[in-house]
MARGUKE-232174 format. One record per residue (C-alpha): y, x, z; residue number from 1; residue in one letter. Coordinates in steps of 0.2 Angstrom, whole numbers, plus 5000, padded with zeros to 4 digits. Layout:
BEGIN
Y / X / Z / NUM / A $
...
***
This chain:
BEGIN
5002 / 5001 / 5103 / 1 / M $
5020 / 5007 / 5109 / 2 / E $
5018 / 5027 / 5105 / 3 / P $
5020 / 5032 / 5124 / 4 / R $
5006 / 5021 / 5129 / 5 / F $
4996 / 5027 / 5114 / 6 / K $
5001 / 5044 / 5120 / 7 / T $
4995 / 5041 / 5137 / 8 / T $
4979 / 5034 / 5131 / 9 / R $
4976 / 5048 / 5121 / 10 / A $
4979 / 5061 / 5135 / 11 / I $
4968 / 5050 / 5144 / 12 / T $
4954 / 5052 / 5132 / 13 / A $
4955 / 5070 / 5133 / 14 / L $
4956 / 5068 / 5152 / 15 / A $
4939 / 5059 / 5153 / 16 / L $
4930 / 5071 / 5141 / 17 / A $
4936 / 5085 / 5149 / 18 / F $
4926 / 5076 / 5168 / 19 / G $
4913 / 5075 / 5155 / 20 / F $
4911 / 5091 / 5151 / 21 / L $
4913 / 5098 / 5168 / 22 / V $
4899 / 5085 / 5174 / 23 / S $
4887 / 5093 / 5163 / 24 / T $
4890 / 5109 / 5165 / 25 / I $
4888 / 5106 / 5182 / 26 / G $
4870 / 5098 / 5180 / 27 / L $
4864 / 5113 / 5168 / 28 / V $
4869 / 5124 / 5185 / 29 / I $
4862 / 5112 / 5196 / 30 / S $
4846 / 5112 / 5185 / 31 / L $
4842 / 5131 / 5182 / 32 / A $
4844 / 5134 / 5201 / 33 / W $
4834 / 5120 / 5204 / 34 / A $
4824 / 5127 / 5194 / 35 / G $
4825 / 5146 / 5197 / 36 / T $
4822 / 5141 / 5215 / 37 / A $
4808 / 5132 / 5213 / 38 / L $
4799 / 5146 / 5203 / 39 / A $
4804 / 5159 / 5218 / 40 / G $
4795 / 5146 / 5231 / 41 / L $
4782 / 5146 / 5220 / 42 / V $
4777 / 5162 / 5218 / 43 / M $
4778 / 5165 / 5236 / 44 / R $
4768 / 5149 / 5243 / 45 / H $
4759 / 5140 / 5229 / 46 / A $
4739 / 5142 / 5228 / 47 / R $
4728 / 5136 / 5216 / 48 / G $
4731 / 5118 / 5209 / 49 / G $
4747 / 5119 / 5217 / 50 / A $
4753 / 5136 / 5208 / 51 / L $
4750 / 5127 / 5191 / 52 / L $
4759 / 5112 / 5195 / 53 / V $
4774 / 5120 / 5202 / 54 / G $
4776 / 5132 / 5189 / 55 / W $
4776 / 5118 / 5176 / 56 / G $
4789 / 5108 / 5184 / 57 / A $
4801 / 5126 / 5185 / 58 / A $
4798 / 5128 / 5170 / 59 / I $
4802 / 5109 / 5165 / 60 / S $
4820 / 5113 / 5172 / 61 / L $
4823 / 5127 / 5166 / 62 / I $
4820 / 5121 / 5148 / 63 / V $
4829 / 5105 / 5152 / 64 / V $
4845 / 5114 / 5158 / 65 / A $
4842 / 5126 / 5142 / 66 / A $
4841 / 5112 / 5129 / 67 / V $
4858 / 5104 / 5138 / 68 / L $
4867 / 5121 / 5138 / 69 / A $
4864 / 5122 / 5121 / 70 / W $
4872 / 5104 / 5117 / 71 / S $
4889 / 5111 / 5124 / 72 / L $
4894 / 5124 / 5113 / 73 / F $
4904 / 5116 / 5098 / 74 / P $
4898 / 5116 / 5084 / 75 / R $
4906 / 5122 / 5068 / 76 / T $
4914 / 5109 / 5057 / 77 / R $
4921 / 5115 / 5043 / 78 / R $
4934 / 5105 / 5032 / 79 / F $
4926 / 5104 / 5013 / 80 / T $
4938 / 5099 / 5001 / 81 / P $
4931 / 5084 / 4991 / 82 / P $
4937 / 5087 / 4973 / 83 / G $
4951 / 5099 / 4965 / 84 / P $
4967 / 5106 / 4972 / 85 / E $
4979 / 5099 / 4963 / 86 / L $
4993 / 5110 / 4960 / 87 / K $
5011 / 5109 / 4958 / 88 / R $
5016 / 5117 / 4943 / 89 / E $
5003 / 5107 / 4935 / 90 / L $
5009 / 5089 / 4944 / 91 / H $
5025 / 5090 / 4948 / 92 / P $
5030 / 5070 / 4947 / 93 / A $
5016 / 5069 / 4960 / 94 / L $
5023 / 5082 / 4972 / 95 / F $
5042 / 5073 / 4971 / 96 / K $
5034 / 5058 / 4976 / 97 / E $
5025 / 5065 / 4990 / 98 / I $
5041 / 5077 / 4995 / 99 / D $
5050 / 5061 / 4995 / 100 / R $
5041 / 5051 / 5006 / 101 / V $
5037 / 5066 / 5019 / 102 / A $
5055 / 5068 / 5019 / 103 / A $
5056 / 5048 / 5024 / 104 / R $
5044 / 5050 / 5036 / 105 / C $
5052 / 5065 / 5044 / 106 / G $
5036 / 5075 / 5044 / 107 / V $
5033 / 5090 / 5034 / 108 / K $
5023 / 5088 / 5019 / 109 / G $
5003 / 5094 / 5019 / 110 / P $
5002 / 5112 / 5011 / 111 / R $
4986 / 5106 / 5001 / 112 / H $
4983 / 5092 / 4992 / 113 / V $
4964 / 5087 / 4984 / 114 / Y $
4958 / 5075 / 4974 / 115 / L $
4945 / 5063 / 4981 / 116 / A $
4931 / 5053 / 4971 / 117 / P $
4935 / 5038 / 4979 / 118 / D $
4946 / 5025 / 4985 / 119 / V $
4953 / 5033 / 4998 / 120 / N $
4966 / 5042 / 5003 / 121 / A $
4969 / 5053 / 5021 / 122 / F $
4980 / 5067 / 5028 / 123 / V $
4970 / 5081 / 5040 / 124 / A $
4973 / 5096 / 5050 / 125 / D $
4964 / 5109 / 5046 / 126 / V $
4958 / 5127 / 5051 / 127 / G $
4967 / 5135 / 5063 / 128 / G $
4960 / 5140 / 5081 / 129 / V $
4956 / 5128 / 5095 / 130 / L $
4969 / 5117 / 5085 / 131 / G $
4982 / 5128 / 5083 / 132 / L $
4991 / 5136 / 5069 / 133 / F $
4981 / 5123 / 5057 / 134 / T $
4986 / 5118 / 5039 / 135 / T $
4991 / 5099 / 5033 / 136 / R $
4982 / 5095 / 5019 / 137 / V $
4981 / 5078 / 5009 / 138 / L $
4966 / 5070 / 5000 / 139 / G $
4971 / 5055 / 4987 / 140 / L $
4956 / 5046 / 4978 / 141 / G $
4958 / 5045 / 4957 / 142 / L $
4953 / 5030 / 4958 / 143 / P $
4964 / 5025 / 4969 / 144 / L $
4978 / 5031 / 4956 / 145 / L $
4971 / 5020 / 4946 / 146 / H $
4972 / 5004 / 4956 / 147 / C $
4991 / 5005 / 4962 / 148 / L $
5009 / 5003 / 4959 / 149 / S $
5021 / 5018 / 4962 / 150 / L $
5029 / 5009 / 4978 / 151 / A $
5013 / 5003 / 4985 / 152 / E $
5007 / 5022 / 4983 / 153 / L $
5023 / 5027 / 4993 / 154 / R $
5014 / 5015 / 5007 / 155 / A $
4999 / 5023 / 5006 / 156 / V $
5008 / 5040 / 5007 / 157 / L $
5019 / 5033 / 5022 / 158 / A $
5003 / 5025 / 5032 / 159 / H $
4996 / 5043 / 5030 / 160 / E $
5011 / 5053 / 5034 / 161 / F $
5015 / 5040 / 5049 / 162 / G $
4998 / 5049 / 5056 / 163 / H $
5009 / 5065 / 5056 / 164 / F $
5023 / 5056 / 5064 / 165 / A $
5015 / 5051 / 5076 / 166 / G $
5004 / 5068 / 5081 / 167 / G $
4988 / 5058 / 5077 / 168 / D $
4981 / 5074 / 5070 / 169 / T $
4986 / 5086 / 5081 / 170 / R $
4979 / 5073 / 5097 / 171 / I $
4964 / 5069 / 5085 / 172 / G $
4957 / 5085 / 5083 / 173 / H $
4953 / 5086 / 5099 / 174 / W $
4949 / 5069 / 5102 / 175 / V $
4938 / 5071 / 5087 / 176 / Y $
4930 / 5089 / 5096 / 177 / R $
4928 / 5078 / 5113 / 178 / A $
4919 / 5065 / 5103 / 179 / R $
4908 / 5075 / 5096 / 180 / A $
4903 / 5084 / 5109 / 181 / A $
4900 / 5070 / 5120 / 182 / T $
4887 / 5062 / 5104 / 183 / H $
4882 / 5080 / 5107 / 184 / D $
4879 / 5081 / 5126 / 185 / I $
4870 / 5064 / 5126 / 186 / V $
4861 / 5071 / 5113 / 187 / E $
4855 / 5087 / 5123 / 188 / G $
4852 / 5074 / 5139 / 189 / L $
4840 / 5064 / 5127 / 190 / D $
4829 / 5077 / 5120 / 191 / G $
4831 / 5084 / 5139 / 192 / A $
4822 / 5066 / 5144 / 193 / A $
4810 / 5069 / 5130 / 194 / E $
4805 / 5087 / 5137 / 195 / V $
4804 / 5080 / 5153 / 196 / S $
4790 / 5067 / 5147 / 197 / A $
4781 / 5079 / 5138 / 198 / S $
4776 / 5088 / 5156 / 199 / S $
4766 / 5075 / 5164 / 200 / D $
4776 / 5075 / 5179 / 201 / F $
4782 / 5057 / 5182 / 202 / V $
4793 / 5061 / 5198 / 203 / A $
4803 / 5073 / 5186 / 204 / L $
4802 / 5061 / 5170 / 205 / T $
4810 / 5048 / 5184 / 206 / L $
4822 / 5061 / 5190 / 207 / F $
4829 / 5062 / 5174 / 208 / F $
4828 / 5045 / 5168 / 209 / A $
4843 / 5041 / 5182 / 210 / L $
4849 / 5058 / 5176 / 211 / V $
4851 / 5052 / 5158 / 212 / R $
4856 / 5036 / 5163 / 213 / W $
4875 / 5038 / 5168 / 214 / P $
4879 / 5052 / 5157 / 215 / F $
4874 / 5037 / 5143 / 216 / V $
4883 / 5025 / 5148 / 217 / R $
4900 / 5035 / 5148 / 218 / F $
4895 / 5042 / 5130 / 219 / G $
4896 / 5023 / 5124 / 220 / H $
4910 / 5020 / 5136 / 221 / F $
4919 / 5034 / 5127 / 222 / Y $
4916 / 5031 / 5110 / 223 / M $
4923 / 5014 / 5111 / 224 / R $
4938 / 5021 / 5122 / 225 / F $
4942 / 5032 / 5107 / 226 / T $
4939 / 5021 / 5092 / 227 / L $
4951 / 5008 / 5101 / 228 / A $
4965 / 5024 / 5099 / 229 / L $
4960 / 5025 / 5082 / 230 / G $
4965 / 5007 / 5076 / 231 / R $
4979 / 5009 / 5087 / 232 / A $
4985 / 5023 / 5078 / 233 / Q $
4980 / 5013 / 5062 / 234 / E $
4992 / 5000 / 5067 / 235 / L $
5006 / 5011 / 5071 / 236 / A $
5004 / 5021 / 5055 / 237 / A $
5004 / 5004 / 5047 / 238 / D $
5022 / 4999 / 5057 / 239 / A $
5030 / 5015 / 5048 / 240 / L $
5026 / 5010 / 5031 / 241 / A $
5031 / 4993 / 5032 / 242 / A $
5049 / 5000 / 5039 / 243 / Q $
5050 / 5012 / 5026 / 244 / L $
5041 / 5005 / 5011 / 245 / E $
5044 / 4984 / 5014 / 246 / G $
5031 / 4974 / 5023 / 247 / V $
5026 / 4965 / 5005 / 248 / E $
5021 / 4982 / 4997 / 249 / V $
5011 / 4988 / 5012 / 250 / L $
5002 / 4970 / 5011 / 251 / T $
4998 / 4973 / 4994 / 252 / R $
4993 / 4990 / 4993 / 253 / S $
4980 / 4984 / 5008 / 254 / L $
4974 / 4972 / 4999 / 255 / Q $
4971 / 4981 / 4985 / 256 / K $
4962 / 4995 / 4992 / 257 / V $
4951 / 4984 / 5001 / 258 / R $
4948 / 4975 / 4985 / 259 / A $
4946 / 4991 / 4975 / 260 / A $
4934 / 4997 / 4989 / 261 / S $
4923 / 4983 / 4989 / 262 / V $
4924 / 4981 / 4969 / 263 / G $
4921 / 5002 / 4966 / 264 / F $
4902 / 5005 / 4970 / 265 / D $
4898 / 4989 / 4958 / 266 / S $
4908 / 4999 / 4945 / 267 / Y $
4901 / 5014 / 4946 / 268 / M $
4883 / 5009 / 4948 / 269 / Q $
4882 / 4996 / 4936 / 270 / H $
4896 / 5004 / 4924 / 271 / E $
4897 / 5022 / 4924 / 272 / V $
4883 / 5029 / 4932 / 273 / V $
4870 / 5022 / 4917 / 274 / P $
4880 / 5030 / 4906 / 275 / L $
4884 / 5047 / 4915 / 276 / L $
4863 / 5046 / 4918 / 277 / S $
4863 / 5045 / 4898 / 278 / E $
4875 / 5061 / 4895 / 279 / G $
4888 / 5051 / 4892 / 280 / Y $
4908 / 5050 / 4901 / 281 / L $
4919 / 5036 / 4899 / 282 / P $
4936 / 5032 / 4903 / 283 / P $
4931 / 5030 / 4923 / 284 / I $
4951 / 5027 / 4931 / 285 / G $
4956 / 5014 / 4917 / 286 / P $
4941 / 5007 / 4918 / 287 / G $
4941 / 5003 / 4936 / 288 / L $
4957 / 4994 / 4934 / 289 / S $
4951 / 4985 / 4918 / 290 / R $
4935 / 4981 / 4930 / 291 / F $
4945 / 4975 / 4944 / 292 / L $
4958 / 4966 / 4933 / 293 / D $
4943 / 4956 / 4925 / 294 / S $
4946 / 4936 / 4929 / 295 / P $
4927 / 4934 / 4937 / 296 / T $
4927 / 4949 / 4945 / 297 / V $
4942 / 4945 / 4954 / 298 / A $
4935 / 4930 / 4957 / 299 / R $
4919 / 4938 / 4965 / 300 / Q $
4929 / 4951 / 4974 / 301 / L $
4942 / 4937 / 4983 / 302 / E $
4928 / 4928 / 4988 / 303 / R $
4918 / 4947 / 4996 / 304 / V $
4937 / 4947 / 5003 / 305 / A $
4937 / 4930 / 5011 / 306 / T $
4922 / 4930 / 5019 / 307 / T $
4921 / 4947 / 5027 / 308 / M $
4941 / 4942 / 5035 / 309 / D $
4931 / 4928 / 5043 / 310 / R $
4920 / 4941 / 5051 / 311 / E $
4921 / 4948 / 5068 / 312 / P $
4927 / 4965 / 5072 / 313 / E $
4913 / 4977 / 5073 / 314 / Q $
4911 / 4992 / 5087 / 315 / E $
4911 / 5006 / 5078 / 316 / H $
4926 / 5000 / 5066 / 317 / D $
4938 / 5015 / 5066 / 318 / S $
4952 / 5005 / 5058 / 319 / H $
4956 / 4984 / 5064 / 320 / P $
4948 / 4972 / 5053 / 321 / P $
4963 / 4969 / 5037 / 322 / L $
4968 / 4953 / 5042 / 323 / S $
4974 / 4960 / 5059 / 324 / V $
4983 / 4975 / 5050 / 325 / R $
4994 / 4961 / 5039 / 326 / I $
4994 / 4951 / 5055 / 327 / A $
5001 / 4966 / 5063 / 328 / H $
5015 / 4970 / 5049 / 329 / A $
5022 / 4954 / 5046 / 330 / R $
5024 / 4951 / 5065 / 331 / S $
5036 / 4966 / 5067 / 332 / L $
5051 / 4957 / 5058 / 333 / G $
5055 / 4971 / 5047 / 334 / L $
5067 / 4968 / 5036 / 335 / K $
5063 / 4973 / 5015 / 336 / P $
5071 / 4990 / 5014 / 337 / P $
5085 / 4995 / 5003 / 338 / R $
5077 / 5000 / 4985 / 339 / A $
5079 / 5019 / 4984 / 340 / N $
5084 / 5022 / 4967 / 341 / G $
5066 / 5031 / 4962 / 342 / A $
5054 / 5025 / 4947 / 343 / V $
5042 / 5014 / 4946 / 344 / E $
5026 / 5012 / 4933 / 345 / G $
5008 / 5015 / 4937 / 346 / A $
5003 / 5028 / 4953 / 347 / A $
4992 / 5036 / 4941 / 348 / H $
5004 / 5042 / 4928 / 349 / E $
5011 / 5055 / 4941 / 350 / L $
4995 / 5066 / 4936 / 351 / L $
4994 / 5074 / 4920 / 352 / T $
4978 / 5078 / 4912 / 353 / H $
4970 / 5064 / 4919 / 354 / R $
4953 / 5068 / 4907 / 355 / P $
4952 / 5086 / 4912 / 356 / E $
4953 / 5080 / 4931 / 357 / L $
4939 / 5064 / 4930 / 358 / E $
4930 / 5078 / 4919 / 359 / M $
4932 / 5090 / 4935 / 360 / L $
4928 / 5076 / 4948 / 361 / M $
4909 / 5070 / 4939 / 362 / V $
4904 / 5090 / 4937 / 363 / A $
4902 / 5089 / 4956 / 364 / R $
4890 / 5076 / 4952 / 365 / W $
4881 / 5079 / 4935 / 366 / V $
4873 / 5094 / 4932 / 367 / K $
4865 / 5100 / 4916 / 368 / G $
4871 / 5097 / 4900 / 369 / A $
4890 / 5096 / 4897 / 370 / P $
4893 / 5075 / 4894 / 371 / L $
4899 / 5068 / 4879 / 372 / K $
4914 / 5056 / 4880 / 373 / R $
4911 / 5036 / 4874 / 374 / V $
4924 / 5025 / 4872 / 375 / R $
4920 / 5008 / 4883 / 376 / W $
4917 / 4997 / 4867 / 377 / E $
4907 / 5010 / 4860 / 378 / D $
4898 / 5009 / 4876 / 379 / A $
4884 / 4996 / 4869 / 380 / G $
4870 / 5003 / 4863 / 381 / G $
4870 / 5017 / 4878 / 382 / V $
4869 / 5003 / 4890 / 383 / L $
4855 / 4994 / 4880 / 384 / E $
4845 / 5010 / 4886 / 385 / R $
4849 / 5009 / 4903 / 386 / V $
4846 / 4991 / 4905 / 387 / F $
4828 / 4992 / 4899 / 388 / R $
4826 / 5010 / 4910 / 389 / S $
4832 / 4998 / 4927 / 390 / R $
4822 / 4985 / 4924 / 391 / A $
4805 / 4995 / 4922 / 392 / T $
4808 / 4999 / 4943 / 393 / E $
4816 / 4980 / 4945 / 394 / L $
4805 / 4970 / 4939 / 395 / A $
4792 / 4971 / 4947 / 396 / P $
4798 / 4964 / 4963 / 397 / A $
4800 / 4949 / 4953 / 398 / L $
4784 / 4945 / 4950 / 399 / E $
4781 / 4926 / 4947 / 400 / G $
4799 / 4922 / 4946 / 401 / Q $
4806 / 4914 / 4929 / 402 / T $
4825 / 4912 / 4924 / 403 / P $
4822 / 4894 / 4931 / 404 / A $
4816 / 4898 / 4948 / 405 / S $
4827 / 4913 / 4953 / 406 / L $
4832 / 4906 / 4972 / 407 / P $
4849 / 4904 / 4979 / 408 / R $
4844 / 4904 / 4998 / 409 / E $
4847 / 4917 / 5011 / 410 / R $
4828 / 4921 / 5015 / 411 / A $
4820 / 4920 / 4999 / 412 / A $
4836 / 4931 / 4990 / 413 / V $
4833 / 4942 / 5007 / 414 / L $
4817 / 4945 / 5004 / 415 / K $
4817 / 4946 / 4986 / 416 / L $
4829 / 4961 / 4988 / 417 / L $
4821 / 4968 / 5001 / 418 / E $
4806 / 4970 / 4989 / 419 / Q $
4816 / 4979 / 4977 / 420 / S $
4826 / 4991 / 4985 / 421 / H $
4814 / 4995 / 5000 / 422 / G $
4828 / 4992 / 5013 / 423 / K $
4833 / 4976 / 5024 / 424 / S $
4849 / 4967 / 5021 / 425 / F $
4849 / 4955 / 5035 / 426 / A $
4866 / 4960 / 5042 / 427 / A $
4873 / 4954 / 5024 / 428 / L $
4883 / 4940 / 5024 / 429 / T $
4879 / 4926 / 5011 / 430 / D $
4892 / 4931 / 4998 / 431 / D $
4888 / 4950 / 4998 / 432 / R $
4868 / 4947 / 5000 / 433 / L $
4871 / 4935 / 4982 / 434 / L $
4884 / 4947 / 4975 / 435 / L $
4871 / 4960 / 4979 / 436 / I $
4858 / 4949 / 4969 / 437 / A $
4868 / 4946 / 4953 / 438 / A $
4869 / 4965 / 4952 / 439 / N $
4850 / 4968 / 4952 / 440 / T $
4846 / 4955 / 4944 / 441 / W $
4855 / 4956 / 4930 / 442 / S $
4847 / 4974 / 4925 / 443 / D $
4831 / 4962 / 4923 / 444 / V $
4839 / 4947 / 4914 / 445 / I $
4847 / 4958 / 4902 / 446 / V $
4832 / 4968 / 4894 / 447 / A $
4823 / 4949 / 4895 / 448 / L $
4835 / 4945 / 4880 / 449 / L $
4833 / 4963 / 4874 / 450 / L $
4816 / 4963 / 4872 / 451 / D $
4818 / 4944 / 4861 / 452 / A $
4830 / 4952 / 4848 / 453 / G $
4846 / 4953 / 4856 / 454 / F $
4858 / 4968 / 4856 / 455 / T $
4872 / 4971 / 4868 / 456 / A $
4892 / 4974 / 4867 / 457 / T $
4901 / 4980 / 4881 / 458 / S $
4918 / 4980 / 4882 / 459 / E $
4925 / 4984 / 4902 / 460 / L $
4934 / 4971 / 4911 / 461 / G $
4925 / 4957 / 4900 / 462 / R $
4908 / 4950 / 4904 / 463 / P $
4893 / 4958 / 4893 / 464 / L $
4889 / 4950 / 4879 / 465 / R $
4871 / 4948 / 4871 / 466 / L $
4871 / 4942 / 4852 / 467 / T $
4854 / 4937 / 4841 / 468 / R $
4860 / 4929 / 4823 / 469 / G $
4874 / 4916 / 4826 / 470 / D $
4868 / 4914 / 4846 / 471 / E $
4881 / 4923 / 4859 / 472 / S $
4878 / 4922 / 4877 / 473 / Y $
4886 / 4931 / 4892 / 474 / E $
4871 / 4932 / 4904 / 475 / P $
4876 / 4940 / 4919 / 476 / V $
4892 / 4928 / 4920 / 477 / R $
4881 / 4913 / 4919 / 478 / L $
4869 / 4923 / 4932 / 479 / L $
4883 / 4923 / 4945 / 480 / H $
4892 / 4906 / 4942 / 481 / E $
4874 / 4901 / 4942 / 482 / Y $
4871 / 4912 / 4962 / 483 / L $
4887 / 4908 / 4967 / 484 / F $
4894 / 4891 / 4960 / 485 / D $
4878 / 4883 / 4958 / 486 / G $
4879 / 4880 / 4940 / 487 / A $
4863 / 4878 / 4937 / 488 / D $
4865 / 4866 / 4920 / 489 / A $
4873 / 4883 / 4910 / 490 / P $
4861 / 4894 / 4916 / 491 / W $
4846 / 4885 / 4909 / 492 / L $
4853 / 4879 / 4895 / 493 / A $
4853 / 4898 / 4887 / 494 / M $
4836 / 4900 / 4892 / 495 / W $
4832 / 4884 / 4886 / 496 / S $
4842 / 4889 / 4869 / 497 / S $
4830 / 4904 / 4866 / 498 / V $
4811 / 4898 / 4874 / 499 / G $
4815 / 4908 / 4888 / 500 / L $
4816 / 4896 / 4902 / 501 / T $
4795 / 4899 / 4911 / 502 / Q $
4797 / 4919 / 4905 / 503 / A $
4789 / 4931 / 4916 / 504 / E $
4802 / 4941 / 4925 / 505 / L $
4791 / 4953 / 4930 / 506 / G $
4784 / 4957 / 4916 / 507 / R $
4798 / 4963 / 4906 / 508 / V $
4794 / 4979 / 4900 / 509 / A $
4806 / 4993 / 4892 / 510 / P $
4803 / 4995 / 4872 / 511 / Q $
4803 / 5013 / 4865 / 512 / A $
***
């Protein structure tokens, strides 16, 4: 979308929101007037049953007007830093890169830079009054820095500063407020409809249903309209990043961020959080890099990513699909930029005191006794306790299942997962469903082998290995290959060798 058209769309969005707001104010005034006028008529003329009915209708109108008026008041949405603030004097190399990219984008850099606990980067204008006198902030995910090279980080920064250059954060502040107000007004109308429905006045209920309908329809339209604006802003920011850092560098950064985002939840849930729950802190950032570089993990993530690329664009997605963003960048016909003479390397090397920063981040999640540091190579014994503990919760949902009978068909997998987690996974694609199944069932599978006398050795980025004397297996890898690739023979051969082919998974119990 051209910048002029994008600005026009943003102004149109604000104009529509203003009209919506004025219409709502008019409705509030009309309802309040009608309720007050009806109350006056009732006091002067109504008698008996008509008096009761009239007062009920008048009070309902006034209450509904009050509910709707309350939705018009702006809600305070304070900015909460996602993590510790990074200081220029402690991380001079990082701020040098931030300043360099901001200058190339032709914008003033952020005043505050915060570390975030996820694979993400964002910019915002915060504080101020009515969108004026705001302060620019930048958020950088610590895991993100461990996934990118310096060149790729520059592309990410250029994209984010592209939002400053395009005025997205200034206009976006108002559009966001307008969208939030629209949402609040629609919720207020829903509340008003509930009040009218509870009044037992059928005519009043029908009246509010008719009044509510155009407002709700507009609210839905406005959400779609502004989300389309947001996606256009993302493509424009991509174009600036491609111009400054190169299409291929931007493409690599987008692909890495998406892969890391998909894998990060699994990494945290199955590798990091189990150790944190036992009071141990592994090196999270370096571990994520090794986890994502593992051939097994990389192959699974690529498979999931390919499936995601085929999924249709969702109505409420704030960003275009990755395939659309890459195609748009390559369609710009940009030549590779000249070398800028900047030093290359890994993005996380721009930070100093990285272990201390990780401890600060984790301290926000884990309360209680201080964590003990542990190397990934020494985490096997801790993970054994974790596998047994989680198997206690998950095993009952696998009642009647054996290693040889674990399903791969969607319906059967879906049923078992919903029994295990108590929620629906019906919206997921087959590959994403199997990934969750593998991560869930691996706890019970490993616990079963631990109960049989195996011990665990863990080396992050490589499949978990269980050994018993001369026997050695990688059950989690075999489970993934069984589910994803239909590799029955190696999977069944392991269980046959250890004599547990028909073991009851639902009866796995932890040992003290």
